[in-house]
PASEGU-785502 format. One line per field, with one value per atom (N, C-alpha, C): residue number from 1; atom name; x, y, z. Coordinates in steps of 0.001 Angstrom, whole numbers, padded with zeros to 6 digits. Atoms other than C-alpha are relative to their C-alpha. Layout:
N
k	[NUM,...]
a	[CA,...]
px	[X,...]
py	[Y,...]
pz	[Z,...]
This chain:
244
k	[1,1,1,2,2,2,3,3,3,4,4,4,5,5,5,6,6,6,7,7,7,8,8,8,9,9,9,10,10,10,11,11,11,12,12,12,13,13,13,14,14,14,15,15,15,16,16,16,17,17,17,18,18,18,19,19,19,20,20,20,21,21,21,22,22,22,23,23,23,24,24,24,25,25,25,26,26,26,27,27,27,28,28,28,29,29,29,30,30,30,31,31,31,32,32,32,33,33,33,34,34,34,35,35,35,36,36,36,37,37,37,38,38,38,39,39,39,40,40,40,41,41,41,42,42,42,43,43,43,44,44,44,45,45,45,46,46,46,47,47,47,48,48,48,49,49,49,50,50,50,51,51,51,52,52,52,53,53,53,54,54,54,55,55,55,56,56,56,57,57,57,58,58,58,59,59,59,60,60,60,61,61,61,62,62,62,63,63,63,64,64,64,65,65,65,66,66,66,67,67,67,68,68,68,69,69,69,70,70,70,71,71,71,72,72,72,73,73,73,74,74,74,75,75,75,76,76,76,77,77,77,78,78,78,79,79,79,80,80,80,81,81,81,82,82,82,83,83,83,84,84,84,85,85,85,86,86,86,87,87,87,88,88,88,89,89,89,90,90,90,91,91,91,92,92,92,93,93,93,94,94,94,95,95,95,96,96,96,97,97,97,98,98,98,99,99,99,100,100,100,101,101,101,102,102,102,103,103,103,104,104,104,105,105,105,106,106,106,107,107,107,108,108,108,109,109,109,110,110,110,111,111,111,112,112,112,113,113,113,114,114,114,115,115,115,116,116,116,117,117,117,118,118,118,119,119,119,120,120,120,121,121,121,122,122,122,123,123,123,124,124,124,125,125,125,126,126,126,127,127,127,128,128,128,129,129,129,130,130,130,131,131,131,132,132,132,133,133,133,134,134,134,135,135,135,136,136,136,137,137,137,138,138,138,139,139,139,140,140,140,141,141,141,142,142,142,143,143,143,144,144,144,145,145,145,146,146,146,147,147,147,148,148,148,149,149,149,150,150,150,151,151,151,152,152,152,153,153,153,154,154,154,155,155,155,156,156,156,157,157,157,158,158,158,159,159,159,160,160,160,161,161,161,162,162,162,163,163,163,164,164,164,165,165,165,166,166,166,167,167,167,168,168,168,169,169,169,170,170,170,171,171,171,172,172,172,173,173,173,174,174,174,175,175,175,176,176,176,177,177,177,178,178,178,179,179,179,180,180,180,181,181,181,182,182,182,183,183,183,184,184,184,185,185,185,186,186,186,187,187,187,188,188,188,189,189,189,190,190,190,191,191,191,192,192,192,193,193,193,194,194,194,195,195,195,196,196,196,197,197,197,198,198,198,199,199,199,200,200,200,201,201,201,202,202,202,203,203,203,204,204,204,205,205,205,206,206,206,207,207,207,208,208,208,209,209,209,210,210,210,211,211,211,212,212,212,213,213,213,214,214,214,215,215,215,216,216,216,217,217,217,218,218,218,219,219,219,220,220,220,221,221,221,222,222,222,223,223,223,224,224,224,225,225,225,226,226,226,227,227,227,228,228,228,229,229,229,230,230,230,231,231,231,232,232,232,233,233,233,234,234,234,235,235,235,236,236,236,237,237,237,238,238,238,239,239,239,240,240,240,241,241,241,242,242,242,243,243,243,244,244,244]
a	[N,CA,C,N,CA,C,N,CA,C,N,CA,C,N,CA,C,N,CA,C,N,CA,C,N,CA,C,N,CA,C,N,CA,C,N,CA,C,N,CA,C,N,CA,C,N,CA,C,N,CA,C,N,CA,C,N,CA,C,N,CA,C,N,CA,C,N,CA,C,N,CA,C,N,CA,C,N,CA,C,N,CA,C,N,CA,C,N,CA,C,N,CA,C,N,CA,C,N,CA,C,N,CA,C,N,CA,C,N,CA,C,N,CA,C,N,CA,C,N,CA,C,N,CA,C,N,CA,C,N,CA,C,N,CA,C,N,CA,C,N,CA,C,N,CA,C,N,CA,C,N,CA,C,N,CA,C,N,CA,C,N,CA,C,N,CA,C,N,CA,C,N,CA,C,N,CA,C,N,CA,C,N,CA,C,N,CA,C,N,CA,C,N,CA,C,N,CA,C,N,CA,C,N,CA,C,N,CA,C,N,CA,C,N,CA,C,N,CA,C,N,CA,C,N,CA,C,N,CA,C,N,CA,C,N,CA,C,N,CA,C,N,CA,C,N,CA,C,N,CA,C,N,CA,C,N,CA,C,N,CA,C,N,CA,C,N,CA,C,N,CA,C,N,CA,C,N,CA,C,N,CA,C,N,CA,C,N,CA,C,N,CA,C,N,CA,C,N,CA,C,N,CA,C,N,CA,C,N,CA,C,N,CA,C,N,CA,C,N,CA,C,N,CA,C,N,CA,C,N,CA,C,N,CA,C,N,CA,C,N,CA,C,N,CA,C,N,CA,C,N,CA,C,N,CA,C,N,CA,C,N,CA,C,N,CA,C,N,CA,C,N,CA,C,N,CA,C,N,CA,C,N,CA,C,N,CA,C,N,CA,C,N,CA,C,N,CA,C,N,CA,C,N,CA,C,N,CA,C,N,CA,C,N,CA,C,N,CA,C,N,CA,C,N,CA,C,N,CA,C,N,CA,C,N,CA,C,N,CA,C,N,CA,C,N,CA,C,N,CA,C,N,CA,C,N,CA,C,N,CA,C,N,CA,C,N,CA,C,N,CA,C,N,CA,C,N,CA,C,N,CA,C,N,CA,C,N,CA,C,N,CA,C,N,CA,C,N,CA,C,N,CA,C,N,CA,C,N,CA,C,N,CA,C,N,CA,C,N,CA,C,N,CA,C,N,CA,C,N,CA,C,N,CA,C,N,CA,C,N,CA,C,N,CA,C,N,CA,C,N,CA,C,N,CA,C,N,CA,C,N,CA,C,N,CA,C,N,CA,C,N,CA,C,N,CA,C,N,CA,C,N,CA,C,N,CA,C,N,CA,C,N,CA,C,N,CA,C,N,CA,C,N,CA,C,N,CA,C,N,CA,C,N,CA,C,N,CA,C,N,CA,C,N,CA,C,N,CA,C,N,CA,C,N,CA,C,N,CA,C,N,CA,C,N,CA,C,N,CA,C,N,CA,C,N,CA,C,N,CA,C,N,CA,C,N,CA,C,N,CA,C,N,CA,C,N,CA,C,N,CA,C,N,CA,C,N,CA,C,N,CA,C,N,CA,C,N,CA,C,N,CA,C,N,CA,C,N,CA,C,N,CA,C,N,CA,C,N,CA,C,N,CA,C,N,CA,C,N,CA,C,N,CA,C,N,CA,C,N,CA,C,N,CA,C,N,CA,C,N,CA,C,N,CA,C,N,CA,C,N,CA,C,N,CA,C,N,CA,C,N,CA,C,N,CA,C,N,CA,C,N,CA,C,N,CA,C,N,CA,C,N,CA,C,N,CA,C,N,CA,C,N,CA,C,N,CA,C,N,CA,C,N,CA,C,N,CA,C,N,CA,C,N,CA,C,N,CA,C,N,CA,C,N,CA,C,N,CA,C,N,CA,C,N,CA,C,N,CA,C,N,CA,C]
px	[-001150,000914,000539,-000597,003251,000695,-000601,004260,-000070,-000051,004856,-001335,001320,001259,-001051,000993,-000710,-001007,000992,-003908,-000410,000371,-004493,000920,-000979,-001406,-000296,000302,-002805,-001487,001424,-006204,-000271,000347,-007822,-000724,000711,-008941,-001444,001415,-012610,-000226,000273,-013887,-000824,000772,-015241,-000273,000338,-016968,-000174,000110,-016696,000685,-000557,-016180,000106,-000076,-016596,-001401,001270,-019325,-000343,000328,-020921,-000548,000573,-022848,001086,-001105,-019661,000786,-000722,-017970,-000775,000810,-020881,000137,-000140,-020645,001397,-001374,-016876,000214,-000129,-017114,-000660,000683,-019630,000836,-000828,-017397,001246,-001200,-014366,-000290,000337,-016068,-000404,000385,-017551,001242,-001252,-014049,000668,-000582,-012790,-000714,000776,-015615,000154,-000180,-015182,001324,-001311,-011479,-000046,000055,-012153,-000776,000840,-014972,000667,-000689,-012973,001170,-001104,-009999,-000479,000567,-012140,-000451,000449,-013677,001179,-001191,-010236,000609,-000554,-009004,-000821,000862,-012010,000152,-000139,-011646,001331,-001327,-007915,000043,-000001,-008444,-000741,000803,-011152,000703,-000669,-009247,001261,-001250,-005987,-000294,000365,-007712,-000491,000563,-009597,001040,-001040,-006457,000801,-000779,-004963,001362,-001319,-001870,000047,000032,-002989,000286,-000218,-003104,001446,-001383,000293,000993,-000974,002017,-000194,000241,000327,000050,-000042,000244,001257,-001202,003519,001250,-001267,007164,000469,-000557,009187,-000226,000035,009686,-001092,000963,007110,-001251,001201,004207,000196,-000278,005908,000084,-000013,006475,-001423,001399,002744,-000646,000592,001842,000411,-000509,004036,000084,-000037,003909,-000990,000928,000739,000532,-000563,002497,001074,-001046,005416,-000611,000670,003052,-000559,000555,001348,001097,-001111,004708,000534,-000488,005848,-000965,001001,002592,-000062,000123,002517,001224,-001222,006142,000397,-000447,006554,-001025,001094,003346,000416,-000420,005128,000945,-000944,007597,-000590,000597,005406,-001060,001012,003296,-001353,001344,-000473,-000207,000163,-000427,000752,-000765,002283,-000710,000735,000267,-001228,001138,-002731,000431,-000505,-000679,000350,-000344,000610,-001255,001249,-002959,-000560,000525,-004068,000902,-000923,-000927,-000206,000276,-001633,-001265,001262,-005225,000192,-000270,-003890,000726,-000754,-001340,-000823,000907,-003962,-000919,000814,-006092,000743,-000808,-003253,000078,-000121,-002855,-001310,001296,-006578,-000605,000527,-007064,-000053,-000035,-006317,-001360,001303,-009833,-000860,000771,-011235,000470,-000504,-009099,-000508,000415,-010572,-001515,001439,-014161,-000796,000877,-017105,-000302,000304,-017960,-001251,001247,-021466,000192,-000217,-020265,000870,-000814,-017669,-000888,000921,-020386,-000913,000878,-022687,000728,-000789,-019927,000310,-000291,-019067,-001188,001185,-022634,-000296,000189,-022897,000988,-001021,-019641,-000335,000356,-020827,-001104,001103,-024048,000494,-000538,-022170,000888,-000904,-019548,-000780,000795,-022148,-000660,000647,-024024,000982,-001006,-020880,000616,-000596,-019399,-000986,001021,-022673,-000117,000076,-022811,001218,-001211,-019202,-000041,000093,-019992,-000992,001084,-023162,000010,000058,-022562,000657,-000571,-021892,001021,-000923,-019878,001422,-001402,-016110,000579,-000516,-014614,001517,-001468,-010975,000574,-000493,-010636,000126,-000037,-011262,001126,-000998,-008535,001189,-001169,-005570,-000345,000438,-007507,-000159,000239,-008525,001304,-001267,-005048,000859,-000723,-003448,-000627,000672,-006065,000434,-000455,-005005,001417,-001370,-001361,-000020,000128,-002350,-000527,000563,-004357,001074,-001095,-001320,000947,-000892,000842,-000642,000706,-001803,-000036,000034,-002038,001337,-001335,001723,000215,-000138,001657,-000789,000844,-001176,000504,-000630,000867,000732,-000741,002914,-000907,000879,000123,-001029,001032,-002406,-001230,001164,-005248,-001270,001265,-008745,-000771,000718,-010240,000592,-000674,-007659,-000239,000257,-008207,-001355,001335,-011923,-000114,-000010,-011303,000638,-000673,-008891,-000927,000915,-011437,-001142,001106,-014240,000443,-000525,-012123,000355,-000352,-010897,-001201,001229,-014453,-000397,000390,-015193,000951,-000980,-011961,-000136,000072,-012317,-001377,001290,-015994,000139,-000235,-014949,000873,-000893,-012160,-000709,000769,-014632,-000679,000658,-016638,001024,-001040,-013522,000696,-000708,-011719,-000887,000909,-014795,-000058,000035,-015034,001334,-001326,-011269,000211,-000148,-011310,-000856,000881,-014250,000637,-000629,-012423,001215,-001189,-009298,-000325,000379,-011201,000198,-000074,-011271,001438,-001415,-007486,000661,-000717,-006551,-000753,000790,-009328,000764,-000673,-007744,001509,-001454,-004220,000427,-000535,-001939,-000178,000154,-002562,-001380,001382,-006221,-000071,000051,-005688,000638,-000676,-003268,-000856,000852,-005651,-001153,001072,-008412,000488,-000525,-006224,000317,-000344,-004911,-001249,001270,-008439,-000658,000554,-009603,000760,-000811,-006714,-000399,000409,-007756,-001324,001313,-011377,000074,-000213,-010256,000512,-000574,-008169,-001018,001056,-011058,-000967,000965,-013409,000579,-000593,-011045,000288,-000277,-009976,-001285,001269,-013561,-000567,000471,-014472,000734,-000768,-011637,-000230,000277,-012302,-001411,001375,-016040,-000126,000033,-015359,000325,-000337,-013932,-001253,001239,-017459,-001062,001061,-019661,000416,-000494,-017450,-000212,000156,-018228,001162,-001208,-015145,-000342,000183,-014870,000260]
py	[-000881,003316,-000203,000158,002452,001295,-001261,005556,000149,-000215,006987,000309,-000304,008043,-000517,000634,005609,-000701,000583,004910,-001395,001339,001797,-001051,000971,000198,-000525,000425,-000021,000106,-000027,-000728,001149,-001144,002344,-000479,000402,002042,000425,-000317,002091,001399,-001329,005661,-000082,-000053,006574,001430,-001340,009572,-000004,000086,008467,001203,-001165,011555,001208,-001119,013830,000453,-000535,015969,-000649,000743,013609,000916,-000916,016427,000798,-000754,018425,-000871,000916,015376,-000257,000206,014799,001183,-001200,018386,000071,-000001,018103,-001022,001051,014845,000415,-000450,016307,001042,-001033,019316,-000604,000681,017069,-000755,000768,014764,000918,-000961,017729,000607,-000539,019168,-001006,001053,015836,-000062,000095,015643,001250,-001241,019304,000000,000089,018790,-001006,001056,015568,000467,-000440,017039,001138,-001104,020201,-000511,000594,018081,-000669,000664,016000,001045,-001066,019184,000656,-000611,020752,-000928,000973,017567,-000035,000039,017478,001215,-001246,021117,000022,000014,020767,-001004,001034,017527,000468,-000460,019062,001115,-001131,022295,-000443,000466,020477,-000793,000792,018086,000903,-000886,020856,000953,-000902,022954,-000628,000700,020314,-000445,000337,020044,-001459,001375,016716,-000982,000894,015063,000059,-000163,016488,-000653,000464,015537,-001473,001348,012328,-001078,001000,010638,000120,-000211,011959,-000517,000438,011125,000998,-000909,012630,-000480,000427,012298,000695,-000793,014905,-000798,000774,012452,-000939,000885,010126,000791,-000880,013040,000242,-000241,013799,-001261,001253,010133,-000373,000463,009533,001092,-001094,012976,-000195,000209,012124,-000974,000972,009108,000641,-000690,011317,000870,-000840,013726,-000852,000885,010846,-000469,000484,009533,001096,-001124,012963,000302,-000300,013591,-001104,001121,010121,-000143,000196,009772,001246,-001215,013403,000651,-000627,013963,000510,-000428,014229,001195,-001109,016801,001198,-001070,018823,000734,-000784,021662,-000179,000142,021674,000873,-000806,024636,-000589,000613,022907,-001244,001200,019673,000373,-000484,021644,000355,-000378,023081,-001239,001234,019609,-000730,000644,018292,000652,-000695,020974,-000212,000267,020448,-001416,001382,016714,-000072,000012,017284,000602,-000639,019521,-000942,000900,017040,-001251,001104,014295,000390,-000482,016434,-000092,000115,016594,-001455,001422,012827,-000593,000557,012046,000648,-000642,014357,-000968,000979,011330,-000666,000651,009979,000771,-000805,012880,-000235,000331,011687,-001355,001369,008181,-000161,000212,008401,001262,-001136,010615,000753,-000812,013482,-000474,000465,012125,-001234,001225,008711,000260,-000374,010309,000614,-000624,012433,-001044,001052,009419,-000867,000811,007381,000772,-000826,010277,000032,-000057,010550,-001362,001343,006782,-000266,000172,006761,000835,-000879,009696,-000617,000624,007892,-001201,001169,004698,000422,-000481,006601,000516,-000555,008478,-001106,001097,005284,-000815,000804,003346,000759,-000797,006183,000190,-000132,006712,-001289,001279,003010,-000189,000115,003061,000894,-000947,006045,-000465,000314,004652,-001440,001403,000889,-000226,000388,-000640,-001122,001096,-003424,000525,-000385,-003192,-000474,000331,-003049,-000121,000009,-003001,-001323,001316,-006735,-000105,000049,-006079,000847,-000935,-003428,-000677,000690,-005750,-000747,000740,-007892,000930,-000942,-004863,000594,-000594,-003314,-001019,001057,-006627,-000230,000125,-006855,001081,-001109,-003439,-000266,000327,-004559,-001073,001034,-007695,000554,-000636,-005550,000772,-000748,-003350,-000937,000984,-006400,-000549,000528,-007801,001032,-001061,-004434,000118,-000064,-004355,-001183,001194,-007920,000154,-000124,-007044,001058,-000940,-004196,-000773,000819,-006924,-001007,001000,-009460,000614,-000687,-006952,-000885,000886,-009348,000784,-000700,-007766,-000630,000684,-010417,000351,-000344,-009711,001468,-001434,-005980,000226,-000173,-006258,-000666,000647,-008662,000921,-000948,-006151,001165,-001125,-003353,-000388,000470,-005406,-000156,000180,-006376,001351,-001328,-002786,000758,-000646,-001458,-000551,000631,-003957,000386,-000313,-003278,001436,-001402,000507,000359,-000162,000247,-000405,000431,-001702,000971,-000949,000743,001304,-001215,003645,-000128,000223,002163,-000142,000223,001033,001295,-001248,004368,000991,-000907,006307,-000344,000396,004284,000270,-000245,004558,001481,-001443,008338,000476,-000339,008605,-000401,000479,006526,000838,-000805,008660,001305,-001257,011709,-000078,000148,010347,-000116,000030,009963,001366,-001239,013362,001255,-001174,015650,000843,-000914,018683,-000008,000060,017857,000725,-000666,019392,-000841,000886,016368,000106,-000071,017290,000452,-000531,019392,-000939,000926,016895,-001237,001174,014019,000276,-000390,015890,-000096,-000007,016342,-001414,001361,012760,-000868,000700,011462,000333,-000429,013519,-000645,000631,012118,-001463,001407,008531,-000141,000078,009123,000466,-000465,011039,-001147,001108,008058,-001118,001011,005674,000392,-000483,007817,-000057,-000090,008402,-001383,001350,004771,-000741,000639,003532,000570,-000654,006054,-000514,000406,005080,-001470,001411,001346,-000172,000089,001825,000545,-000600,003935,-001022,001039,000840,-000756,000682,-000604,000960,-000931,002481,000987,-000993,004632,-000404,000222,004967,000684,-000527,005426,000872,-000907,008236,-000729]
pz	[-000219,074957,001410,-001317,077799,000365,-000396,079725,001505,-001429,083155,000627,-000539,083533,-000960,000868,081427,000883,-000891,083383,-000408,000428,081286,000592,-000460,082777,001395,-001362,086299,000246,-000338,087756,000955,-000846,089259,001240,-001198,092889,-000051,-000040,093642,000572,-000518,094034,001268,-001230,097412,000383,-000469,098906,001518,-001444,102557,000637,-000663,104684,-000894,000922,101686,-000368,000450,100232,-001335,001218,097693,-001083,000980,096014,-000694,000585,095505,-000961,000878,094033,-001283,001188,091683,-000953,000823,090458,-000600,000488,090172,-001094,001009,088243,-001303,001223,085806,-000731,000607,085201,-000644,000488,084751,-001298,001194,082254,-001154,001037,080371,-000642,000538,080007,-000933,000838,078643,-001344,001238,076094,-000859,000757,075108,-000752,000649,074404,-001149,001011,072519,-001232,001108,070393,-000779,000667,069664,-000831,000744,068618,-001277,001181,066254,-001027,000897,064798,-000708,000593,064250,-001043,000947,062584,-001286,001171,060263,-000885,000768,059230,-000751,000630,058555,-001145,001041,056597,-001246,001137,054416,-000762,000651,053728,-000732,000608,053015,-001270,001174,050604,-001129,001031,048793,-000583,000506,048443,-001133,001008,046178,000492,-000532,048346,000477,-000485,049836,-001127,001145,046412,-000468,000460,045472,000951,-000981,048722,000351,-000515,049862,-001068,001073,046459,-000852,000806,045090,000693,-000594,045724,001053,-000990,048520,001419,-001399,052242,000799,-000756,053268,000338,-000278,052987,001182,-001135,055476,001299,-001175,057846,000480,-000340,057716,000569,-000446,058174,001424,-001288,061228,001065,-000974,062900,001143,-001119,064899,001047,-000935,066433,000866,-000756,067452,001092,-001004,069232,001129,-001029,071062,000945,-000824,072280,000906,-000809,073454,001144,-001026,075322,001051,-000925,076874,000894,-000775,077931,000799,-000670,078932,000897,-000729,080875,001375,-001335,084236,-000043,000123,082898,-000731,000802,080540,000811,-000693,081940,-000673,000552,081440,-001244,001228,078976,-001191,001090,076930,-000519,000397,076936,-000834,000784,075670,-001423,001321,072799,-000816,000689,071948,-000486,000405,071859,-001255,001180,069391,-001208,001107,067306,-000531,000401,067284,-000849,000751,066127,-001385,001290,063343,-000952,000884,061996,-000332,000320,062247,-001152,001105,059958,-001319,001214,057443,-000456,000313,057631,-000516,000373,057391,-001250,001205,054422,-001165,001090,052257,-000221,000176,052893,-001002,000959,050838,-001430,001327,047936,-000471,000311,048098,000030,-000201,049350,-000317,000272,048460,001295,-001176,050791,000719,-000606,051353,000857,-000784,052492,001221,-001165,054774,001073,-000950,056386,000628,-000511,056730,001026,-000926,058376,001273,-001171,060678,000959,-000862,061966,000614,-000551,062378,001127,-001041,064348,001226,-001121,066467,000848,-000731,067382,000808,-000691,068246,001163,-001050,070230,001203,-001093,072276,000819,-000700,073117,000814,-000692,074044,001171,-001066,076078,001151,-001036,077938,000803,-000705,078748,000897,-000805,079946,001230,-001122,082176,001060,-000938,083735,000504,-000405,083932,001356,-001294,087343,-000153,000251,085747,-000125,000072,086197,-001326,001324,082703,-000040,-000004,083822,-000464,000412,083171,-001514,001458,079472,-000579,000502,079215,-000657,000537,078723,-001279,001179,076246,-001194,001095,074176,-000525,000417,074143,-000738,000719,073172,-001377,001285,070428,-000968,000844,069113,-000500,000411,069082,-001091,001020,067170,-001309,001196,064766,-000755,000619,064127,-000739,000636,063389,-001274,001172,061023,-001122,001015,059248,-000717,000601,058690,-000941,000835,057346,-001302,001190,054969,-000972,000930,053514,-001098,000955,051862,-000715,000598,051274,-000933,000794,049895,-000197,000063,050726,000311,-000277,050368,001150,-001076,052665,001360,-001247,055349,000349,-000212,054890,000666,-000573,055626,001368,-001314,058518,001032,-000896,060062,000324,-000220,059604,000929,-000842,061179,001453,-001363,064183,000604,-000484,064449,000531,-000469,064744,001370,-001265,067529,001138,-001041,069420,000498,-000422,069418,000548,-000666,070283,001463,-001375,073361,000765,-000657,074130,000350,-000301,073998,001357,-001286,076872,001122,-001007,078745,000390,-000285,078413,000746,-000699,079522,001485,-001404,082728,000691,-000567,083273,000294,-000190,082823,001164,-001119,085213,001322,-001232,087848,000385,-000272,087488,000716,-000640,088658,001512,-001450,092202,000489,-000366,092134,-000112,000302,090733,000421,-000381,092022,001020,-000908,093661,-000108,000163,092441,-001270,001184,089827,-001261,001149,087590,-000647,000477,087084,-001461,001352,083964,-001009,000899,082451,-000254,000137,083091,-000958,000926,081260,-001449,001365,078181,-000478,000404,078156,-000141,000153,078682,-001321,001291,075717,-001153,001038,073683,-000197,000087,074492,-000736,000648,073489,-001457,001370,070394,-000868,000756,069267,-000201,000141,069951,-001106,000986,067862,-001412,001335,064944,-000569,000485,064720,-000360,000313,064892,-001310,001219,062170,-001236,001176,059807,-000348,000283,060192,-000564,000484,059702,-001415,001332,056629,-001088,000971,054921,-000465,000354,054937,-000551,000368,054583,-001079,000955,052358,-001439,001438,048667,-000697,000649,046531,-001200,001149,043998,-001309]
């Protein structure tokens, strides 16, 4: 996402605690990262609840598999929220950005409800726990590693763009082999982005600590990790999911 405050677009400077209270910074960093993870986890939980309720209500089957424009509104609404949050971050207040995040998580739930129409509940739960374990391990590694992962950022983002193009092409080709290749590459790309984004979000703390951007950075960081998790989950579901 190219935007006025897209941390992926620029390399973050090396954090430093010279002349500062290192202990205070450590406590501040822990609080900052905990806030990011809390937002991200709450967003994923809200999405899951909405998806399950919408699917069980019967409305998902009627809307997402039937004719009409409403299904396309549900499909593309999450992208609209991402664009508004990304491009408008410098103009939108922190409370408004929070509301947009929760609204985004809600419409994502409506969109993802389709998985309950295709896969069994047990396989969805199994894939969710597998994704959670992988996400936790990758994010922890991204947080603790001393290796600079910024060099991988451009490669990973370009890979996602290529994946999107391949997905659009396969809409017309309908190739099962290409479908599974896209899913496999997607799992790898978003696994890498999980570690990369975690390190990037951590580095951003030293730029925004004590500024008005702190709250916004927390929300946008949570959004990045949320997207990494959900994309890794949906791609992995293509392999682990059992169809009804």
